[in-house]
C-alpha positions as CSV (number, residue, x, y, z in Angstrom):
1,X,0.0,0.0,0.0
2,X,1.3,3.5,-0.8
3,X,2.3,5.6,2.1
4,X,0.2,8.5,0.9
5,X,-3.1,7.1,-0.6
6,X,-5.3,8.9,-2.8
7,X,-9.0,9.6,-2.0
8,X,-10.9,6.6,-3.1
9,X,-8.1,4.2,-3.1
10,X,-8.9,0.7,-2.0
11,X,-7.7,-0.2,1.6
12,X,-8.1,-3.6,3.0
13,X,-8.8,-4.1,6.6
14,X,-8.2,-7.5,8.1
15,X,-8.5,-9.2,11.6
16,X,-5.7,-11.8,12.0
17,X,-5.4,-14.2,14.9
18,X,-2.4,-16.5,15.3
19,X,-1.6,-16.1,11.6
20,X,-5.2,-17.1,10.5
21,X,-7.4,-14.6,8.8
22,X,-10.7,-14.0,10.8
23,X,-12.4,-11.3,8.7
24,X,-11.3,-9.1,5.7
25,X,-13.4,-6.0,4.5
26,X,-12.4,-3.5,1.7
27,X,-12.6,0.1,2.4
28,X,-11.9,3.4,0.5
29,X,-9.4,5.9,1.8
30,X,-11.2,9.2,2.6
31,X,-8.7,11.5,4.1
32,X,-6.3,11.9,7.2
33,X,-7.8,14.0,9.9
34,X,-5.5,15.1,12.8
35,X,-3.6,11.8,12.3
36,X,-6.5,9.6,12.0
37,X,-7.1,7.6,9.0
38,X,-10.7,8.1,7.7
39,X,-12.0,5.1,5.7
40,X,-15.4,4.3,4.1
41,X,-17.2,1.0,3.9
42,X,-20.1,0.9,1.6
43,X,-23.1,-1.5,1.6
44,X,-22.5,-4.1,-1.0
45,X,-18.8,-4.3,-0.1
46,X,-17.6,-8.0,-0.7
47,X,-15.6,-9.5,2.2
48,X,-14.9,-12.5,4.4
49,X,-15.7,-13.3,8.0
50,X,-16.1,-16.3,10.3
51,X,-19.9,-16.2,10.6
52,X,-21.8,-16.9,13.9
53,X,-23.4,-19.9,15.4
54,X,-27.2,-20.0,15.6
55,X,-26.9,-18.7,19.2
56,X,-25.0,-15.7,18.1
57,X,-21.5,-17.0,19.3
58,X,-18.4,-17.1,17.1
59,X,-15.4,-17.4,19.2
60,X,-15.1,-21.3,18.8
61,X,-14.8,-20.6,15.0
62,X,-12.4,-17.8,15.7
63,X,-10.0,-19.8,17.6
64,X,-10.4,-22.9,15.4
65,X,-9.4,-23.9,12.0
66,X,-12.5,-22.8,10.4
67,X,-12.1,-20.7,7.1
68,X,-13.9,-17.4,6.7
69,X,-16.8,-17.5,4.5
70,X,-18.2,-14.9,2.1
71,X,-19.8,-11.8,3.3
72,X,-21.5,-9.0,1.6
73,X,-21.8,-6.0,3.9
74,X,-25.4,-4.8,4.1
75,X,-27.7,-2.2,5.3
76,X,-25.2,0.4,6.8
77,X,-22.7,2.9,5.7
78,X,-19.6,3.0,8.0
79,X,-16.9,5.7,8.2
80,X,-14.1,4.4,10.4
81,X,-11.7,6.8,12.0
82,X,-8.5,5.3,13.4
83,X,-5.1,6.6,14.4
84,X,-2.2,4.2,13.8
85,X,-1.0,3.2,17.3
86,X,-4.4,3.4,19.0
87,X,-6.1,0.3,20.2
88,X,-9.5,1.3,19.1
89,X,-11.5,2.7,16.2
90,X,-14.4,5.2,16.3
91,X,-16.9,4.5,13.6
92,X,-19.8,6.6,12.3
93,X,-22.9,4.6,11.3
94,X,-25.7,5.5,8.9
95,X,-28.5,3.4,7.6
96,X,-28.8,2.6,3.8
97,X,-30.9,5.9,3.5
98,X,-28.0,8.0,5.2
99,X,-29.8,8.5,8.4
100,X,-27.3,8.6,11.3
101,X,-27.9,6.0,13.7
102,X,-24.8,6.2,16.1
103,X,-21.1,5.6,16.8
104,X,-19.4,2.3,17.5
105,X,-16.0,2.0,19.3
106,X,-14.1,-1.3,18.1
107,X,-11.4,-2.3,20.5
108,X,-8.5,-3.9,18.7
109,X,-4.8,-4.3,18.5
110,X,-3.0,-1.3,16.8
111,X,-2.8,-1.3,13.0
112,X,0.0,-3.2,11.3
113,X,0.4,-2.1,7.6
114,X,0.5,-4.6,4.9
115,X,0.8,-4.2,1.1
116,X,-3.0,-4.0,0.7
117,X,-4.0,-2.0,3.8
118,X,-3.8,-2.7,7.4
119,X,-4.1,-5.9,9.7
120,X,-5.3,-5.9,13.3
121,X,-6.7,-8.4,15.8
122,X,-10.2,-7.7,17.2
123,X,-10.6,-7.7,20.8
124,X,-14.2,-8.8,21.1
125,X,-15.5,-6.1,23.4
126,X,-16.9,-3.0,21.9
127,X,-18.9,0.2,22.9
128,X,-22.1,1.3,21.1
129,X,-23.0,5.2,21.5
130,X,-26.5,6.4,20.6
131,X,-27.1,9.6,18.7
132,X,-27.8,11.4,22.0
133,X,-24.4,10.2,23.4
134,X,-25.7,7.5,25.8
135,X,-23.4,4.5,25.6
136,X,-23.4,0.7,26.4
137,X,-20.9,-2.1,26.3
138,X,-21.3,-4.6,23.6
139,X,-20.3,-8.1,23.4
140,X,-19.2,-8.4,27.0
141,X,-20.2,-12.1,27.0
142,X,-17.8,-12.6,23.9
143,X,-14.8,-11.1,26.1
144,X,-15.8,-13.6,28.8
145,X,-15.8,-16.4,26.4
146,X,-12.5,-15.3,25.0
147,X,-11.0,-15.7,28.5
148,X,-12.5,-19.1,28.7
149,X,-10.9,-20.2,25.4
150,X,-7.6,-18.8,26.2
151,X,-7.7,-15.9,23.7
152,X,-7.1,-13.5,26.7
153,X,-6.0,-14.2,30.2
154,X,-7.5,-12.2,33.1
155,X,-5.0,-9.4,32.8
156,X,-5.4,-8.9,29.1
157,X,-9.1,-8.8,29.2
158,X,-9.0,-6.2,32.0
159,X,-6.6,-4.1,29.9
160,X,-9.0,-4.4,26.9
161,X,-11.8,-2.9,29.2
162,X,-9.6,-0.2,30.3
163,X,-9.0,0.8,26.7
164,X,-12.7,1.0,26.4
165,X,-13.2,2.9,29.6
166,X,-10.6,5.6,28.6
167,X,-12.3,6.0,25.3
168,X,-15.7,6.4,27.0
169,X,-14.1,9.1,29.4
170,X,-12.8,11.0,26.4
171,X,-16.0,10.7,24.5
172,X,-14.5,11.5,21.1
173,X,-17.9,12.1,19.6
174,X,-19.3,13.7,17.4
175,X,-16.3,13.3,15.2
176,X,-17.0,16.1,12.7
177,X,-17.7,13.6,10.0
178,X,-21.4,13.0,10.6
179,X,-22.6,15.0,7.5
180,X,-20.0,13.5,5.1
181,X,-21.1,11.8,2.1
182,X,-19.1,9.9,-0.5
183,X,-18.8,10.8,-4.2
184,X,-21.4,9.3,-6.3
185,X,-18.9,7.3,-8.3
186,X,-17.6,5.2,-5.4
187,X,-19.0,1.8,-6.0
188,X,-18.9,-1.0,-3.3
189,X,-15.5,-2.8,-3.5
190,X,-14.6,-6.5,-4.0
191,X,-11.7,-8.1,-2.4
192,X,-8.5,-7.6,-4.0
193,X,-6.0,-10.1,-5.3
194,X,-3.9,-11.5,-2.5
195,X,-6.4,-10.7,0.2
196,X,-5.9,-14.0,2.0
197,X,-2.1,-14.0,2.4
198,X,-1.2,-13.6,6.1
199,X,2.2,-12.8,7.4
200,X,3.4,-12.4,10.9
201,X,0.5,-12.4,13.5
202,X,-0.7,-9.5,15.6
203,X,-0.6,-10.5,19.3
204,X,-3.9,-10.2,21.2
205,X,-2.1,-8.4,24.0
206,X,-0.4,-5.9,21.8
207,X,-1.2,-2.4,22.9
208,X,-3.8,-3.4,25.5
């Protein structure tokens, strides 16, 4: 990936755990804002993910040898703001009619640059923020299951929660991008050639 991407350039974001790809989603580069990369994911984007069991659980697939399956991103427009070195993203969500629905804080390992974009490792726990600023933890049960499965030890799980607490205390919303809209010629992206090649893994404890 070029060090200075052009607006509209494809950027592949992936979550990797122990050298195994867990999900991959193509985005378009929008801008760099105060050191934060601003990346757009459109409904219709073609990616990969692990899927979920009928009861909504997914971590047994995540830690196992299951291969990711096809995913078509649907229903929401997402603008992701992430500063290299930070252990979280702040994401702006709109529905398919561009009505603002809230912010999402994804807790994850700091980005590692690849030839196609960036790799990270998802840390299960997230935060959802309503348009009025009220917030709630999301996927606390997944974090607890991650401890049971050995993805996190108790210290690492506490560090993940501490990252979320620091973001909540900071409250970096609104982001200033809530009125943004993409150029009309930005069609949804497919996965690029080489999307599945994985190099050195990103440790779950990194940056926690």
